[in-house]
C-alpha positions in Angstrom: -16.3 -18.3 12.2 -19.4 -17.0 10.1 -20.2 -20.2 8.0 -20.4 -19.4 4.4 -21.0 -22.3 1.2 -20.2 -19.8 -0.9 -17.1 -19.2 0.8 -16.9 -15.3 -0.3 -14.2 -13.1 0.6 -14.6 -9.1 0.9 -12.6 -6.3 -0.2 -13.1 -2.5 0.4 -11.2 -0.1 -1.3 -9.9 0.1 -4.9 -7.6 2.4 -5.8 -4.6 2.5 -7.8 -3.7 -0.6 -5.5 -6.8 -2.0 -4.5 -8.0 -2.3 -7.8 -5.4 -4.3 -9.5 -5.4 -6.8 -6.5 -8.8 -7.5 -6.1 -8.5 -8.0 -10.0 -5.9 -10.2 -9.4 -8.3 -12.4 -6.6 -11.1 -12.5 -8.9 -8.7 -14.0 -11.5 -7.7 -16.7 -9.1 -11.4 -18.3 -9.0 -12.7 -16.3 -5.7 -15.8 -15.3 -5.0 -15.4 -11.1 -4.3 -18.0 -8.6 -3.6 -16.6 -5.6 -3.4 -17.0 -1.9 -2.4 -15.6 1.0 -3.5 -16.4 4.7 -2.6 -16.2 5.7 -6.7 -18.6 3.6 -8.2 -16.5 4.2 -11.6 -13.9 1.7 -10.9 -16.5 -1.3 -10.5 -16.7 -1.8 -14.4 -13.1 -3.3 -14.8 -14.5 -6.3 -11.9 -18.2 -6.5 -13.1 -17.1 -8.8 -16.0 -15.6 -11.1 -14.4 -18.4 -11.3 -12.5 -17.5 -10.1 -8.9 -20.7 -8.8 -6.6 -21.0 -4.8 -6.2 -22.1 -4.1 -2.2 -24.8 -1.4 -1.8 -23.0 -0.2 1.4 -19.7 -1.5 3.3 -22.0 -2.7 5.5 -23.0 -5.6 2.8 -19.6 -7.0 2.2 -19.4 -8.0 6.3 -23.3 -9.2 6.3 -21.7 -11.7 2.7 -18.3 -12.2 4.1 -16.0 -14.1 6.5 -12.8 -12.4 5.2 -12.3 -9.2 4.7 -9.7 -7.1 2.8 -9.2 -3.3 3.8 -7.1 -1.5 1.3 -7.8 2.4 2.6 -5.7 5.5 2.8 -5.4 5.9 6.3 -6.7 5.1 10.0 -9.6 7.6 9.3 -10.9 5.6 6.7 -10.3 2.3 8.2 -12.8 3.7 11.3 -15.4 5.0 9.4 -14.9 1.4 7.2 -15.5 -0.6 10.5 -17.4 1.4 12.5 -16.1 2.1 15.3 -16.5 4.0 18.2 -20.5 3.1 16.9 -23.2 0.5 17.5 -22.3 -0.8 13.8 -18.7 -2.1 14.8 -20.1 -5.5 16.5 -21.9 -6.8 13.8 -19.2 -6.0 11.6 -16.4 -7.5 13.7 -17.9 -10.0 15.3 -16.9 -13.6 13.8 -15.0 -12.0 11.2 -11.5 -11.6 9.9 -10.3 -8.4 8.7 -7.1 -8.3 7.2 -5.7 -4.8 6.8 -3.3 -3.8 4.1 -3.7 -0.4 4.6 -0.2 1.6 5.8 -0.4 3.0 8.7 1.0 3.7 12.5 2.2 0.8 14.4 0.8 1.7 17.7 -3.1 2.2 15.7 -2.8 -1.5 14.2 -2.0 -2.6 17.4 -4.9 -1.0 19.4 -6.6 -2.2 16.4 -6.1 -5.1 16.4 -7.0 -5.8 20.7 -10.5 -4.0 20.2 -10.5 -6.8 16.9 -10.1 -9.7 19.2 -11.8 -8.3 22.6 -15.1 -8.2 19.7 -14.3 -11.8 18.5 -12.7 -11.3 15.7 -9.8 -11.7 13.9 -7.2 -8.9 12.4 -4.4 -9.4 10.3 -2.6 -6.9 9.4 -0.7 -7.1 6.0 1.0 -4.2 4.3 2.4 -4.8 0.9 5.7 -4.0 -0.7 5.2 -2.6 -4.6 3.4 -0.4 -6.6 0.4 -0.2 -8.8 2.9 -2.1 -11.6 4.2 -5.1 -9.9 -0.1 -5.4 -8.3 -1.4 -6.0 -12.1 1.2 -8.6 -12.7 0.8 -10.5 -8.8 4.2 -9.2 -8.3 3.7 -7.5 -4.4 5.5 -8.8 -1.2 3.2 -9.2 1.8 4.2 -9.2 5.1 1.7 -10.4 7.5 1.7 -10.3 11.4 -0.6 -11.3 14.1 -2.1 -14.7 15.5 -1.1 -17.4 13.6 -4.5 -19.0 13.5 -5.7 -16.3 11.5 -2.5 -15.8 9.6 -2.8 -19.6 8.2 -6.7 -19.1 7.8 -5.9 -16.4 4.9 -2.4 -16.7 4.0 -3.8 -18.8 0.9 -5.6 -15.6 -0.1 -2.7 -14.3 -0.8 -0.9 -16.0 -3.5 -2.8 -14.2 -7.0 -1.3 -11.0 -5.6 2.0 -11.8 -4.4 5.4 -13.6 -5.3 6.1 -13.8 -1.7 4.6 -14.1 2.1 6.4 -13.3 5.2 5.4 -14.0 7.9 6.9 -11.2 10.7 5.4 -12.4 13.9 3.1 -10.2 16.0 1.0 -7.0 15.4 2.2 -4.6 14.6 5.9 -6.1 13.2 4.3 -6.3 9.9 4.2 -2.5 9.9 7.0 -1.6 11.3 9.2 -4.6 8.7 7.5 -2.5 6.0 9.0 0.5 7.0 12.7 -0.9 6.8 12.1 -1.8 4.0 10.4 1.7 2.4 13.7 3.3 4.2 15.9 2.0 1.3 13.2 2.1 -1.3 12.4 6.2 -1.0 16.1 7.0 -0.4 16.7 4.7 -3.4 13.5 6.7 -5.8 14.5 9.8 -4.1 19.2 9.1 -5.1 17.7 8.3 -9.0 16.2 11.6 -8.8 18.9 14.0 -8.1 21.0 11.5 -10.7 18.9 12.6 -13.7 18.6 15.8 -12.1 22.5 16.6 -11.7 23.4 14.8 -15.3 20.6 17.5 -16.7 22.0 20.0 -15.0 25.5 19.5 -16.1 24.4 19.6 -20.2 25.0 15.3 -19.7 22.6 12.9 -23.0 20.0 11.7 -20.3 19.5 8.6 -22.9 23.3 8.0 -22.2 23.2 8.0 -18.3 19.8 6.0 -18.3 21.9 3.4 -20.0 24.7 3.1 -17.5 21.8 3.4 -14.8 20.4 0.3 -16.2 23.6 -1.8 -17.0 24.7 -0.9 -13.9 24.5 -3.1 -10.3 22.5 -1.2 -9.2 19.6 -1.4 -11.4 16.2 -3.1 -10.3 13.2 -3.6 -11.5 11.8 -0.1 -9.9 15.2 1.7 -11.3 14.1 0.5 -15.1 10.7 1.8 -14.7 11.4 4.9 -12.7 14.4 5.6 -15.1 12.1 5.6 -18.3 9.0 7.6 -16.6 12.6 10.2 -15.7 13.1 10.4 -19.6 9.6 10.3 -20.8 8.5 12.8 -18.2 6.2 10.7 -17.1 4.9 11.9 -14.0 1.7 9.4 -13.6 0.9 7.7 -10.8 2.4 4.6 -9.9 3.0 4.9 -5.9 2.0 8.5 -5.9 4.0 11.3 -4.1 0.8 12.4 -1.5 1.2 8.1 -0.6 5.3 8.4 -0.2 4.8 11.3 2.4 2.6 9.7 4.1 4.5 6.6 4.0 7.7 8.7 4.9 6.0 10.6 8.0 4.7 7.3 9.6 9.0 6.2 9.4 10.4 9.6 10.5 7.9 9.3 13.2 8.8 5.6 14.0 12.3 6.9 13.8 11.6 8.9 16.5 9.7 7.4 18.9 12.7 4.7 19.4 15.1 7.7 19.8 17.2 6.6 16.7 18.2 8.7 13.9 17.3 8.6 10.4 18.7 11.4 8.3 18.0 10.2 5.2 13.8 10.1 5.9 13.9 13.1 7.4 15.6 15.0 3.8 13.0 12.9 2.2 10.4 14.2 4.5 11.3 18.0 3.2 11.4 17.1 -0.2 8.1 15.5 -0.8 6.2 18.1 1.5 7.7 20.1 -0.8 6.5 18.4 -3.3 3.2 18.3 -2.3 2.9 21.8 -1.5 3.9 22.9 -4.4 0.3 20.4 -5.7 2.0 17.7 -7.6 0.7 14.7 -5.1 -1.5 12.9 -7.4 2.2 12.5 -9.4 4.4 9.4 -9.4 6.9 9.4 -6.8 9.5 10.9 -9.4 7.8 13.7 -9.5 9.7 14.7 -6.5 11.8 16.0 -9.1 9.9 19.3 -9.1 10.9 20.2 -5.7 14.5 19.9 -6.8 13.8 22.1 -9.9 12.1 24.6 -7.3 15.3 25.0 -5.2 14.5 23.2 -2.4 17.2 21.6 -2.6 
């Protein structure tokens, strides 16, 4: 692997999740080099002495290990210069950690191409939204060659409360999808519960008290209950992101020949919410799909 006396770590993608993840890495003492399409995201990191790259290629030049927290496979291909002469120089001798939620088949192919070009690949989706990301309370699921995982596992400690090794690529993504079936169905069910209570003329504060005291209560349900009560739709996990994950889960289920009726229903609701212009809002804004009669 590339030698670096400074042990610099690259991080590309400072969105809703990437920014707090990078901040936690920097606060832990890691020497970070970052790049983001929107320079405004650099402000909080500069105060911690984080290196700012002028271009994505600079991150790969300076760092033997690079985290990619990007929106989708199109963004990944662009950053990695996949299919261009720049690919080899970005990949050879480096370990690429992909935290993006993408199709399992894409991730498997990407791993094969990276390994063929002399690099290492770790598939590392995380479970959690912006609030646990800020608190360093994410759960990471890792897949890849054992040597590659061993090389980077310690880097997740500042960002995560748990790290689970899932085996070969793409089993980490498949594990995240399995977990997110429960997560998406739970949040959508909570929103439907609030909508039902409101339609029945019930006291929503009383409803919230009962939900929060019940055996169904969890860290995430309490946060979402508060957002529903306050009408706060500022994004922790945006409709657009939930929709994309839901779509990938539905496709994976179809490819496996299994039924996923809850995910099919949720997919229709989140598509409806997206179509109504609520894509940038939090997942609880799927309430708008109920209000407009989609259910």
